BALOBA-1460 file (C-alpha; in Angstrom, 3 decimals):
// residues 371
<rec num="1" residu="m" x="-33.285" y="20.110" z="-12.386"/>
<rec num="2" residu="s" x="-34.163" y="18.145" z="-9.272"/>
<rec num="3" residu="t" x="-33.409" y="19.369" z="-5.777"/>
<rec num="4" residu="s" x="-30.906" y="16.528" z="-5.466"/>
<rec num="5" residu="d" x="-29.030" y="17.679" z="-8.579"/>
<rec num="6" residu="s" x="-28.911" y="21.275" z="-7.368"/>
<rec num="7" residu="i" x="-27.462" y="20.165" z="-4.024"/>
<rec num="8" residu="l" x="-24.757" y="18.130" z="-5.796"/>
<rec num="9" residu="d" x="-23.858" y="21.162" z="-7.896"/>
<rec num="10" residu="l" x="-22.920" y="22.992" z="-4.691"/>
<rec num="11" residu="i" x="-20.279" y="20.412" z="-3.771"/>
<rec num="12" residu="q" x="-16.742" y="21.444" z="-4.693"/>
<rec num="13" residu="p" x="-16.139" y="20.070" z="-8.213"/>
<rec num="14" residu="h" x="-12.800" y="18.459" z="-7.382"/>
<rec num="15" residu="l" x="-14.456" y="16.425" z="-4.618"/>
<rec num="16" residu="r" x="-17.168" y="15.161" z="-6.938"/>
<rec num="17" residu="a" x="-14.576" y="14.137" z="-9.523"/>
<rec num="18" residu="m" x="-11.893" y="12.587" z="-7.324"/>
<rec num="19" residu="p" x="-11.609" y="8.806" z="-6.973"/>
<rec num="20" residu="g" x="-12.329" y="7.391" z="-3.554"/>
<rec num="21" residu="y" x="-9.793" y="5.570" z="-1.421"/>
<rec num="22" residu="v" x="-10.065" y="1.812" z="-1.939"/>
<rec num="23" residu="p" x="-10.072" y="0.135" z="1.499"/>
<rec num="24" residu="v" x="-9.782" y="-3.549" z="2.317"/>
<rec num="25" residu="e" x="-12.898" y="-5.550" z="3.118"/>
<rec num="26" residu="p" x="-13.740" y="-6.867" z="6.609"/>
<rec num="27" residu="p" x="-13.328" y="-10.662" z="6.846"/>
<rec num="28" residu="e" x="-16.917" y="-11.289" z="7.889"/>
<rec num="29" residu="f" x="-18.171" y="-10.324" z="4.418"/>
<rec num="30" residu="l" x="-15.880" y="-12.855" z="2.737"/>
<rec num="31" residu="a" x="-16.984" y="-15.468" z="5.270"/>
<rec num="32" residu="e" x="-20.616" y="-14.740" z="4.432"/>
<rec num="33" residu="r" x="-19.964" y="-15.073" z="0.688"/>
<rec num="34" residu="l" x="-18.151" y="-18.370" z="1.164"/>
<rec num="35" residu="g" x="-20.629" y="-19.706" z="3.704"/>
<rec num="36" residu="v" x="-17.937" y="-20.335" z="6.317"/>
<rec num="37" residu="s" x="-17.198" y="-19.127" z="9.822"/>
<rec num="38" residu="v" x="-15.244" y="-15.882" z="10.087"/>
<rec num="39" residu="d" x="-12.732" y="-17.887" z="12.134"/>
<rec num="40" residu="d" x="-11.943" y="-19.840" z="8.962"/>
<rec num="41" residu="v" x="-10.916" y="-16.684" z="7.090"/>
<rec num="42" residu="i" x="-7.229" y="-15.732" z="7.116"/>
<rec num="43" residu="k" x="-6.794" y="-11.981" z="6.710"/>
<rec num="44" residu="l" x="-3.382" y="-11.175" z="5.244"/>
<rec num="45" residu="d" x="-4.290" y="-8.118" z="3.167"/>
<rec num="46" residu="a" x="-4.048" y="-5.104" z="5.493"/>
<rec num="47" residu="n" x="-0.765" y="-5.500" z="7.425"/>
<rec num="48" residu="e" x="-2.567" y="-6.041" z="10.716"/>
<rec num="49" residu="n" x="-1.032" y="-7.790" z="13.711"/>
<rec num="50" residu="p" x="-2.316" y="-11.406" z="13.760"/>
<rec num="51" residu="y" x="-1.751" y="-11.662" z="17.514"/>
<rec num="52" residu="g" x="-3.880" y="-8.634" z="18.411"/>
<rec num="53" residu="p" x="-3.350" y="-6.393" z="21.440"/>
<rec num="54" residu="a" x="-1.497" y="-7.339" z="24.590"/>
<rec num="55" residu="p" x="-3.520" y="-9.285" z="27.202"/>
<rec num="56" residu="a" x="-3.219" y="-6.310" z="29.563"/>
<rec num="57" residu="v" x="-4.999" y="-4.140" z="26.991"/>
<rec num="58" residu="v" x="-7.892" y="-6.597" z="26.690"/>
<rec num="59" residu="k" x="-8.198" y="-6.653" z="30.478"/>
<rec num="60" residu="a" x="-8.068" y="-2.848" z="30.770"/>
<rec num="61" residu="l" x="-10.778" y="-2.363" z="28.159"/>
<rec num="62" residu="a" x="-12.996" y="-5.027" z="29.696"/>
<rec num="63" residu="g" x="-12.938" y="-3.147" z="32.985"/>
<rec num="64" residu="f" x="-13.496" y="0.333" z="31.549"/>
<rec num="65" residu="a" x="-16.817" y="2.093" z="32.090"/>
<rec num="66" residu="g" x="-16.182" y="5.760" z="31.317"/>
<rec num="67" residu="y" x="-17.870" y="5.891" z="27.922"/>
<rec num="68" residu="d" x="-20.087" y="8.813" z="28.962"/>
<rec num="69" residu="t" x="-17.191" y="11.274" z="29.290"/>
<rec num="70" residu="y" x="-15.334" y="13.076" z="26.501"/>
<rec num="71" residu="p" x="-11.611" y="12.369" z="26.148"/>
<rec num="72" residu="d" x="-9.057" y="14.857" z="27.465"/>
<rec num="73" residu="p" x="-8.598" y="17.283" z="24.526"/>
<rec num="74" residu="e" x="-5.043" y="18.009" z="25.660"/>
<rec num="75" residu="q" x="-4.173" y="14.287" z="25.712"/>
<rec num="76" residu="r" x="-2.134" y="14.721" z="28.904"/>
<rec num="77" residu="r" x="-1.949" y="11.092" z="30.062"/>
<rec num="78" residu="l" x="-1.590" y="9.844" z="26.506"/>
<rec num="79" residu="r" x="1.185" y="12.270" z="25.623"/>
<rec num="80" residu="a" x="2.982" y="11.376" z="28.853"/>
<rec num="81" residu="a" x="2.884" y="7.706" z="27.868"/>
<rec num="82" residu="l" x="4.080" y="8.513" z="24.348"/>
<rec num="83" residu="a" x="6.871" y="10.583" z="25.881"/>
<rec num="84" residu="a" x="8.009" y="7.544" z="27.846"/>
<rec num="85" residu="y" x="7.882" y="5.448" z="24.667"/>
<rec num="86" residu="t" x="9.739" y="7.889" z="22.393"/>
<rec num="87" residu="d" x="11.976" y="9.753" z="24.863"/>
<rec num="88" residu="f" x="10.597" y="13.070" z="23.567"/>
<rec num="89" residu="p" x="8.881" y="15.606" z="25.852"/>
<rec num="90" residu="p" x="5.068" y="15.680" z="25.633"/>
<rec num="91" residu="e" x="5.093" y="19.059" z="23.883"/>
<rec num="92" residu="w" x="6.828" y="17.392" z="20.918"/>
<rec num="93" residu="l" x="3.974" y="14.863" z="20.542"/>
<rec num="94" residu="l" x="0.384" y="14.832" z="19.321"/>
<rec num="95" residu="a" x="-1.954" y="11.870" z="18.789"/>
<rec num="96" residu="g" x="-4.685" y="11.460" z="16.198"/>
<rec num="97" residu="a" x="-7.285" y="8.984" z="15.010"/>
<rec num="98" residu="g" x="-4.684" y="6.916" z="13.220"/>
<rec num="99" residu="t" x="-1.932" y="8.433" z="11.120"/>
<rec num="100" residu="d" x="-4.614" y="8.963" z="8.456"/>
<rec num="101" residu="e" x="-6.003" y="11.903" z="10.446"/>
<rec num="102" residu="l" x="-2.510" y="13.340" z="10.891"/>
<rec num="103" residu="i" x="-1.703" y="12.987" z="7.192"/>
<rec num="104" residu="d" x="-4.866" y="14.919" z="6.380"/>
<rec num="105" residu="l" x="-4.117" y="17.511" z="9.072"/>
<rec num="106" residu="l" x="-0.553" y="18.136" z="7.867"/>
<rec num="107" residu="t" x="-1.685" y="18.418" z="4.260"/>
<rec num="108" residu="r" x="-4.217" y="21.093" z="5.231"/>
<rec num="109" residu="m" x="-1.633" y="22.903" z="7.380"/>
<rec num="110" residu="f" x="1.095" y="23.157" z="4.754"/>
<rec num="111" residu="v" x="-0.608" y="22.919" z="1.362"/>
<rec num="112" residu="p" x="-3.042" y="25.573" z="0.108"/>
<rec num="113" residu="p" x="-5.385" y="24.499" z="-2.705"/>
<rec num="114" residu="g" x="-3.457" y="24.452" z="-5.963"/>
<rec num="115" residu="a" x="-0.046" y="24.076" z="-4.292"/>
<rec num="116" residu="s" x="1.910" y="20.846" z="-4.613"/>
<rec num="117" residu="v" x="2.443" y="17.695" z="-2.586"/>
<rec num="118" residu="v" x="5.440" y="15.559" z="-3.549"/>
<rec num="119" residu="n" x="4.893" y="11.809" z="-3.408"/>
<rec num="120" residu="f" x="7.047" y="8.777" z="-4.245"/>
<rec num="121" residu="p" x="4.975" y="5.932" z="-5.710"/>
<rec num="122" residu="p" x="4.492" y="3.083" z="-5.327"/>
<rec num="123" residu="t" x="3.597" y="3.991" z="-1.766"/>
<rec num="124" residu="f" x="0.709" y="4.334" z="0.681"/>
<rec num="125" residu="g" x="-2.366" y="5.696" z="-1.086"/>
<rec num="126" residu="m" x="-3.487" y="8.038" z="1.709"/>
<rec num="127" residu="y" x="-0.937" y="10.717" z="0.740"/>
<rec num="128" residu="a" x="-2.427" y="11.149" z="-2.723"/>
<rec num="129" residu="f" x="-5.936" y="10.863" z="-1.294"/>
<rec num="130" residu="s" x="-5.367" y="13.715" z="1.162"/>
<rec num="131" residu="a" x="-3.774" y="15.844" z="-1.548"/>
<rec num="132" residu="d" x="-6.826" y="15.306" z="-3.749"/>
<rec num="133" residu="i" x="-9.201" y="16.356" z="-0.963"/>
<rec num="134" residu="q" x="-7.190" y="19.544" z="-0.481"/>
<rec num="135" residu="a" x="-7.304" y="20.277" z="-4.250"/>
<rec num="136" residu="a" x="-3.522" y="20.179" z="-4.209"/>
<rec num="137" residu="r" x="-1.330" y="19.452" z="-7.192"/>
<rec num="138" residu="l" x="0.171" y="15.989" z="-6.772"/>
<rec num="139" residu="v" x="3.734" y="15.690" z="-8.055"/>
<rec num="140" residu="e" x="4.697" y="12.033" z="-8.187"/>
<rec num="141" residu="i" x="8.340" y="11.025" z="-8.570"/>
<rec num="142" residu="r" x="8.392" y="7.357" z="-9.418"/>
<rec num="143" residu="r" x="10.777" y="5.197" z="-7.442"/>
<rec num="144" residu="e" x="13.813" y="3.502" z="-8.988"/>
<rec num="145" residu="e" x="13.879" y="-0.191" z="-9.881"/>
<rec num="146" residu="d" x="15.146" y="-1.049" z="-6.375"/>
<rec num="147" residu="f" x="12.348" y="1.141" z="-4.935"/>
<rec num="148" residu="g" x="14.802" y="3.792" z="-3.783"/>
<rec num="149" residu="l" x="14.222" y="7.477" z="-4.500"/>
<rec num="150" residu="d" x="15.362" y="9.307" z="-7.609"/>
<rec num="151" residu="i" x="17.199" y="11.890" z="-5.523"/>
<rec num="152" residu="p" x="17.798" y="14.622" z="-8.154"/>
<rec num="153" residu="a" x="14.195" y="14.503" z="-9.376"/>
<rec num="154" residu="s" x="12.832" y="14.319" z="-5.830"/>
<rec num="155" residu="v" x="14.845" y="17.321" z="-4.660"/>
<rec num="156" residu="a" x="13.910" y="19.365" z="-7.724"/>
<rec num="157" residu="a" x="10.224" y="18.624" z="-7.204"/>
<rec num="158" residu="l" x="10.310" y="19.479" z="-3.491"/>
<rec num="159" residu="k" x="12.133" y="22.770" z="-4.058"/>
<rec num="160" residu="d" x="9.047" y="23.877" z="-5.987"/>
<rec num="161" residu="g" x="6.627" y="22.044" z="-3.684"/>
<rec num="162" residu="n" x="5.070" y="22.607" z="-0.292"/>
<rec num="163" residu="l" x="5.275" y="19.210" z="1.412"/>
<rec num="164" residu="a" x="6.735" y="15.747" z="0.799"/>
<rec num="165" residu="f" x="5.626" y="12.381" z="2.146"/>
<rec num="166" residu="a" x="8.419" y="9.850" z="2.645"/>
<rec num="167" residu="v" x="8.069" y="6.403" z="4.226"/>
<rec num="168" residu="s" x="10.368" y="3.988" z="6.048"/>
<rec num="169" residu="p" x="9.738" y="1.097" z="5.704"/>
<rec num="170" residu="n" x="7.716" y="1.879" z="2.603"/>
<rec num="171" residu="n" x="4.277" y="0.389" z="2.013"/>
<rec num="172" residu="p" x="3.842" y="-1.724" z="-0.126"/>
<rec num="173" residu="t" x="7.511" y="-2.504" z="-0.836"/>
<rec num="174" residu="g" x="8.837" y="-2.984" z="2.707"/>
<rec num="175" residu="t" x="12.054" y="-1.163" z="1.763"/>
<rec num="176" residu="m" x="13.851" y="1.392" z="3.946"/>
<rec num="177" residu="l" x="14.499" y="5.060" z="3.263"/>
<rec num="178" residu="r" x="18.265" y="5.596" z="3.051"/>
<rec num="179" residu="e" x="20.043" y="8.296" z="5.053"/>
<rec num="180" residu="d" x="21.259" y="10.085" z="1.918"/>
<rec num="181" residu="e" x="17.694" y="10.201" z="0.592"/>
<rec num="182" residu="l" x="16.312" y="11.736" z="3.780"/>
<rec num="183" residu="r" x="19.187" y="14.220" z="4.050"/>
<rec num="184" residu="a" x="18.611" y="15.375" z="0.483"/>
<rec num="185" residu="l" x="14.903" y="15.959" z="1.090"/>
<rec num="186" residu="l" x="15.517" y="17.806" z="4.366"/>
<rec num="187" residu="a" x="18.183" y="20.015" z="2.747"/>
<rec num="188" residu="t" x="15.455" y="21.666" z="0.655"/>
<rec num="189" residu="g" x="14.098" y="23.264" z="3.832"/>
<rec num="190" residu="k" x="10.558" y="22.171" z="2.942"/>
<rec num="191" residu="p" x="8.417" y="20.116" z="5.350"/>
<rec num="192" residu="v" x="9.119" y="16.407" z="5.090"/>
<rec num="193" residu="v" x="6.639" y="13.980" z="6.665"/>
<rec num="194" residu="l" x="8.296" y="10.642" z="7.360"/>
<rec num="195" residu="d" x="5.757" y="7.881" z="7.959"/>
<rec num="196" residu="e" x="7.259" y="5.175" z="10.158"/>
<rec num="197" residu="a" x="4.173" y="3.030" z="10.635"/>
<rec num="198" residu="y" x="6.261" y="-0.167" z="10.470"/>
<rec num="199" residu="a" x="9.386" y="1.008" z="12.296"/>
<rec num="200" residu="e" x="8.997" y="-1.444" z="15.183"/>
<rec num="201" residu="f" x="9.393" y="-4.346" z="12.735"/>
<rec num="202" residu="a" x="12.490" y="-2.749" z="11.199"/>
<rec num="203" residu="g" x="14.155" y="-2.152" z="14.553"/>
<rec num="204" residu="t" x="15.354" y="1.295" z="13.458"/>
<rec num="205" residu="s" x="13.917" y="4.788" z="13.225"/>
<rec num="206" residu="y" x="14.820" y="8.303" z="12.130"/>
<rec num="207" residu="v" x="12.791" y="9.873" z="14.936"/>
<rec num="208" residu="e" x="15.898" y="11.285" z="16.677"/>
<rec num="209" residu="w" x="16.544" y="13.388" z="13.567"/>
<rec num="210" residu="v" x="13.551" y="15.536" z="14.555"/>
<rec num="211" residu="r" x="15.711" y="17.168" z="17.244"/>
<rec num="212" residu="e" x="18.154" y="18.513" z="14.623"/>
<rec num="213" residu="h" x="15.829" y="19.120" z="11.670"/>
<rec num="214" residu="p" x="12.942" y="21.569" z="12.249"/>
<rec num="215" residu="n" x="11.330" y="20.587" z="8.927"/>
<rec num="216" residu="l" x="11.104" y="16.866" z="9.776"/>
<rec num="217" residu="i" x="7.812" y="15.429" z="11.070"/>
<rec num="218" residu="v" x="7.724" y="11.736" z="11.983"/>
<rec num="219" residu="l" x="4.488" y="9.760" z="12.082"/>
<rec num="220" residu="r" x="4.089" y="6.559" z="14.084"/>
<rec num="221" residu="t" x="1.131" y="4.293" z="14.798"/>
<rec num="222" residu="l" x="-0.064" y="1.694" z="17.275"/>
<rec num="223" residu="s" x="-2.137" y="-0.064" z="14.607"/>
<rec num="224" residu="k" x="0.646" y="-2.468" z="13.636"/>
<rec num="225" residu="w" x="2.990" y="-3.354" z="16.489"/>
<rec num="226" residu="a" x="0.371" y="-2.937" z="19.246"/>
<rec num="227" residu="g" x="-2.470" y="-4.650" z="17.378"/>
<rec num="228" residu="l" x="-4.807" y="-1.650" z="17.678"/>
<rec num="229" residu="a" x="-5.787" y="-1.104" z="14.033"/>
<rec num="230" residu="g" x="-9.491" y="-1.160" z="14.900"/>
<rec num="231" residu="l" x="-9.119" y="1.602" z="17.485"/>
<rec num="232" residu="r" x="-7.372" y="4.102" z="15.160"/>
<rec num="233" residu="i" x="-4.538" y="5.732" z="17.044"/>
<rec num="234" residu="g" x="-1.339" y="7.230" z="15.704"/>
<rec num="235" residu="f" x="0.910" y="10.116" z="16.695"/>
<rec num="236" residu="m" x="3.343" y="12.644" z="15.304"/>
<rec num="237" residu="v" x="6.720" y="13.764" z="16.599"/>
<rec num="238" residu="a" x="7.679" y="17.319" z="15.647"/>
<rec num="239" residu="r" x="8.983" y="20.601" z="16.995"/>
<rec num="240" residu="p" x="6.790" y="22.068" z="19.783"/>
<rec num="241" residu="e" x="5.915" y="25.157" z="17.748"/>
<rec num="242" residu="l" x="4.487" y="22.952" z="14.996"/>
<rec num="243" residu="i" x="2.689" y="20.707" z="17.485"/>
<rec num="244" residu="e" x="1.114" y="23.808" z="19.059"/>
<rec num="245" residu="v" x="-0.454" y="24.820" z="15.743"/>
<rec num="246" residu="a" x="-1.530" y="21.256" z="14.912"/>
<rec num="247" residu="a" x="-3.192" y="20.920" z="18.327"/>
<rec num="248" residu="k" x="-5.202" y="24.098" z="17.721"/>
<rec num="249" residu="v" x="-6.569" y="23.111" z="14.309"/>
<rec num="250" residu="r" x="-7.226" y="19.387" z="14.797"/>
<rec num="251" residu="q" x="-10.527" y="17.890" z="15.879"/>
<rec num="252" residu="p" x="-10.349" y="18.088" z="19.707"/>
<rec num="253" residu="y" x="-11.909" y="14.708" z="20.541"/>
<rec num="254" residu="s" x="-10.755" y="12.550" z="17.620"/>
<rec num="255" residu="v" x="-8.890" y="10.065" z="19.839"/>
<rec num="256" residu="s" x="-11.511" y="8.087" z="21.745"/>
<rec num="257" residu="v" x="-11.201" y="7.265" z="25.431"/>
<rec num="258" residu="v" x="-10.988" y="3.592" z="24.483"/>
<rec num="259" residu="a" x="-8.114" y="4.149" z="22.051"/>
<rec num="260" residu="e" x="-6.323" y="6.275" z="24.637"/>
<rec num="261" residu="i" x="-6.562" y="3.565" z="27.317"/>
<rec num="262" residu="a" x="-5.418" y="0.895" z="24.859"/>
<rec num="263" residu="a" x="-2.428" y="2.969" z="23.763"/>
<rec num="264" residu="i" x="-1.326" y="3.818" z="27.294"/>
<rec num="265" residu="t" x="-1.701" y="0.212" z="28.421"/>
<rec num="266" residu="s" x="0.212" y="-1.090" z="25.380"/>
<rec num="267" residu="i" x="3.139" y="1.166" z="26.210"/>
<rec num="268" residu="e" x="3.026" y="0.218" z="29.884"/>
<rec num="269" residu="h" x="3.091" y="-3.481" z="28.962"/>
<rec num="270" residu="l" x="5.721" y="-3.644" z="26.243"/>
<rec num="271" residu="d" x="6.950" y="-6.820" z="27.905"/>
<rec num="272" residu="e" x="3.769" y="-8.536" z="26.669"/>
<rec num="273" residu="q" x="3.831" y="-7.127" z="23.141"/>
<rec num="274" residu="q" x="7.538" y="-7.221" z="22.283"/>
<rec num="275" residu="p" x="7.638" y="-11.053" z="22.005"/>
<rec num="276" residu="r" x="4.819" y="-10.810" z="19.452"/>
<rec num="277" residu="i" x="6.771" y="-8.251" z="17.422"/>
<rec num="278" residu="d" x="9.794" y="-10.542" z="17.584"/>
<rec num="279" residu="a" x="7.663" y="-13.483" z="16.452"/>
<rec num="280" residu="i" x="6.409" y="-11.547" z="13.422"/>
<rec num="281" residu="v" x="9.968" y="-10.570" z="12.453"/>
<rec num="282" residu="a" x="11.125" y="-14.184" z="12.750"/>
<rec num="283" residu="e" x="8.129" y="-15.437" z="10.791"/>
<rec num="284" residu="r" x="8.804" y="-12.818" z="8.085"/>
<rec num="285" residu="g" x="12.121" y="-14.507" z="7.361"/>
<rec num="286" residu="r" x="10.611" y="-18.001" z="7.309"/>
<rec num="287" residu="l" x="7.721" y="-16.926" z="5.082"/>
<rec num="288" residu="a" x="10.026" y="-15.143" z="2.642"/>
<rec num="289" residu="s" x="12.178" y="-18.273" z="2.348"/>
<rec num="290" residu="r" x="9.179" y="-20.557" z="1.832"/>
<rec num="291" residu="l" x="7.588" y="-18.241" z="-0.744"/>
<rec num="292" residu="t" x="10.854" y="-18.101" z="-2.666"/>
<rec num="293" residu="s" x="11.102" y="-21.889" z="-2.610"/>
<rec num="294" residu="l" x="7.807" y="-22.138" z="-4.506"/>
<rec num="295" residu="g" x="9.805" y="-21.075" z="-7.571"/>
<rec num="296" residu="a" x="7.164" y="-18.769" z="-9.046"/>
<rec num="297" residu="l" x="7.626" y="-15.639" z="-6.937"/>
<rec num="298" residu="d" x="10.295" y="-12.967" z="-6.589"/>
<rec num="299" residu="v" x="10.128" y="-11.806" z="-2.967"/>
<rec num="300" residu="i" x="11.241" y="-8.228" z="-2.229"/>
<rec num="301" residu="p" x="13.368" y="-8.077" z="0.962"/>
<rec num="302" residu="s" x="11.201" y="-6.408" z="3.598"/>
<rec num="303" residu="q" x="11.742" y="-4.682" z="6.937"/>
<rec num="304" residu="a" x="8.007" y="-4.402" z="7.622"/>
<rec num="305" residu="n" x="5.347" y="-6.948" z="8.641"/>
<rec num="306" residu="f" x="4.478" y="-7.850" z="5.044"/>
<rec num="307" residu="l" x="6.132" y="-9.157" z="1.899"/>
<rec num="308" residu="l" x="5.741" y="-7.852" z="-1.653"/>
<rec num="309" residu="c" x="6.028" y="-10.634" z="-4.241"/>
<rec num="310" residu="r" x="6.151" y="-10.505" z="-8.032"/>
<rec num="311" residu="l" x="4.639" y="-13.401" z="-9.945"/>
<rec num="312" residu="r" x="7.010" y="-14.612" z="-12.626"/>
<rec num="313" residu="t" x="4.170" y="-16.229" z="-14.548"/>
<rec num="314" residu="g" x="0.422" y="-16.159" z="-14.222"/>
<rec num="315" residu="d" x="-1.859" y="-13.342" z="-13.151"/>
<rec num="316" residu="a" x="-1.788" y="-11.780" z="-9.664"/>
<rec num="317" residu="r" x="-5.459" y="-10.853" z="-9.831"/>
<rec num="318" residu="d" x="-6.388" y="-14.463" z="-10.599"/>
<rec num="319" residu="v" x="-4.144" y="-15.832" z="-7.836"/>
<rec num="320" residu="q" x="-5.674" y="-13.384" z="-5.356"/>
<rec num="321" residu="a" x="-9.171" y="-14.465" z="-6.402"/>
<rec num="322" residu="q" x="-8.297" y="-18.153" z="-6.025"/>
<rec num="323" residu="l" x="-6.836" y="-17.547" z="-2.572"/>
<rec num="324" residu="e" x="-9.974" y="-15.634" z="-1.612"/>
<rec num="325" residu="s" x="-12.127" y="-18.566" z="-2.707"/>
<rec num="326" residu="r" x="-10.174" y="-20.588" z="-0.141"/>
<rec num="327" residu="g" x="-10.798" y="-17.999" z="2.591"/>
<rec num="328" residu="i" x="-7.364" y="-16.349" z="2.383"/>
<rec num="329" residu="m" x="-7.231" y="-12.586" z="1.847"/>
<rec num="330" residu="v" x="-4.134" y="-10.985" z="0.272"/>
<rec num="331" residu="r" x="-3.600" y="-7.753" z="-1.673"/>
<rec num="332" residu="f" x="-2.778" y="-7.697" z="-5.382"/>
<rec num="333" residu="y" x="-1.267" y="-4.960" z="-7.546"/>
<rec num="334" residu="d" x="-1.413" y="-4.881" z="-11.315"/>
<rec num="335" residu="n" x="-0.707" y="-1.388" z="-12.592"/>
<rec num="336" residu="a" x="2.044" y="0.611" z="-14.260"/>
<rec num="337" residu="l" x="4.020" y="0.837" z="-11.015"/>
<rec num="338" residu="l" x="3.638" y="-2.731" z="-9.765"/>
<rec num="339" residu="r" x="2.850" y="-5.146" z="-12.539"/>
<rec num="340" residu="n" x="1.637" y="-8.535" z="-11.305"/>
<rec num="341" residu="f" x="2.455" y="-8.266" z="-7.593"/>
<rec num="342" residu="l" x="0.939" y="-9.699" z="-4.407"/>
<rec num="343" residu="r" x="1.405" y="-8.140" z="-0.974"/>
<rec num="344" residu="i" x="1.114" y="-10.632" z="1.862"/>
<rec num="345" residu="t" x="0.886" y="-9.718" z="5.537"/>
<rec num="346" residu="v" x="3.005" y="-11.893" z="7.809"/>
<rec num="347" residu="g" x="0.562" y="-14.031" z="9.777"/>
<rec num="348" residu="t" x="1.005" y="-16.656" z="12.444"/>
<rec num="349" residu="p" x="2.984" y="-19.754" z="11.398"/>
<rec num="350" residu="g" x="-0.284" y="-21.716" z="11.132"/>
<rec num="351" residu="q" x="-1.914" y="-19.076" z="8.940"/>
<rec num="352" residu="d" x="1.142" y="-18.825" z="6.734"/>
<rec num="353" residu="d" x="1.364" y="-22.601" z="6.333"/>
<rec num="354" residu="r" x="-2.204" y="-22.626" z="5.046"/>
<rec num="355" residu="l" x="-1.357" y="-19.783" z="2.662"/>
<rec num="356" residu="l" x="1.747" y="-21.600" z="1.404"/>
<rec num="357" residu="a" x="-0.166" y="-24.828" z="0.788"/>
<rec num="358" residu="a" x="-2.829" y="-22.944" z="-1.164"/>
<rec num="359" residu="l" x="-0.258" y="-21.047" z="-3.210"/>
<rec num="360" residu="a" x="1.630" y="-24.252" z="-4.015"/>
<rec num="361" residu="e" x="-1.590" y="-25.772" z="-5.355"/>
<rec num="362" residu="i" x="-2.610" y="-22.675" z="-7.317"/>
<rec num="363" residu="l" x="0.796" y="-21.944" z="-8.835"/>
<rec num="364" residu="s" x="1.416" y="-25.549" z="-9.885"/>
<rec num="365" residu="a" x="-1.948" y="-25.954" z="-11.617"/>
<rec num="366" residu="p" x="-1.925" y="-25.820" z="-15.445"/>
<rec num="367" residu="a" x="-3.156" y="-22.515" z="-16.905"/>
<rec num="368" residu="g" x="-6.933" y="-22.568" z="-17.278"/>
<rec num="369" residu="a" x="-7.350" y="-25.502" z="-14.910"/>
<rec num="370" residu="a" x="-10.542" y="-25.640" z="-12.890"/>
<rec num="371" residu="r" x="-10.357" y="-23.940" z="-9.536"/>
């Protein structure tokens, strides 16, 4: 046995066996493959904000020079800004390196190895990923045909479980969690993590429920509405006693000074970013209408910044590949939960017009036609 093999044998077996998370690819690699400028690539596969951060954020970062100093581990200025944004006191708030870090943190806090995490697929893959890392038992309650929850099955699973991950709007469907669904989950008394990454595009939130429900934890992010996906900053809203524990066991410097400045500035300049959110919501309606008019797609009504579409004929994987060959990146799903679906981020009107023209050409071509 080689030294390398003996080292691998010391890794926890479940970590060696688990599948990795499948991320999206940066646009520069597609541009390199196609031999085009990265500016010619349209990235509509990761639900990012096509307008980017507010101008005030760009200006603040350009003038920053404090890279040699660690961030404040208590996040005092950041939590004060988040308090102004959410109307919750700072002791009810904690930021992390994206909601991904907080999902991992909450899984480790509530779920011992071998205990169960309840999940409602199709949904965001990070919940299952974090459960796998923790060697937890993943109990998946498949969503109904309308992508709502199977309430009796969900409640039964959570009564025997340790933690549930719910989402509103849900990724990748864009559908909202109903009040009766959330009430049923909370009535079990078990911790319920509600991921509201896309709440700003829905115009509604359950965050106020945290005040009345000690077992509710709401996650929010600045990746989407504030255009800060590359800086990785999210936050949780929960009871102070839970936040106190989470603050003790998290990595103390996970939120960089740059992400902190960008988040604070975004909140201080909502007047610059809100018109961009409004533009995305308006464009979502236009894009949904135009996609439907192509006649080959069933578009799921969405309250997020993306649209999930089922191909009536053809193959989603092939359509995604043909779009990619034209420099347009979208996400495809072809599995037992989502058979023959595309998920398309809402872009700028110009980006979406290019997407629509490409889709019209691809979907009208005879099967087997040259690309």
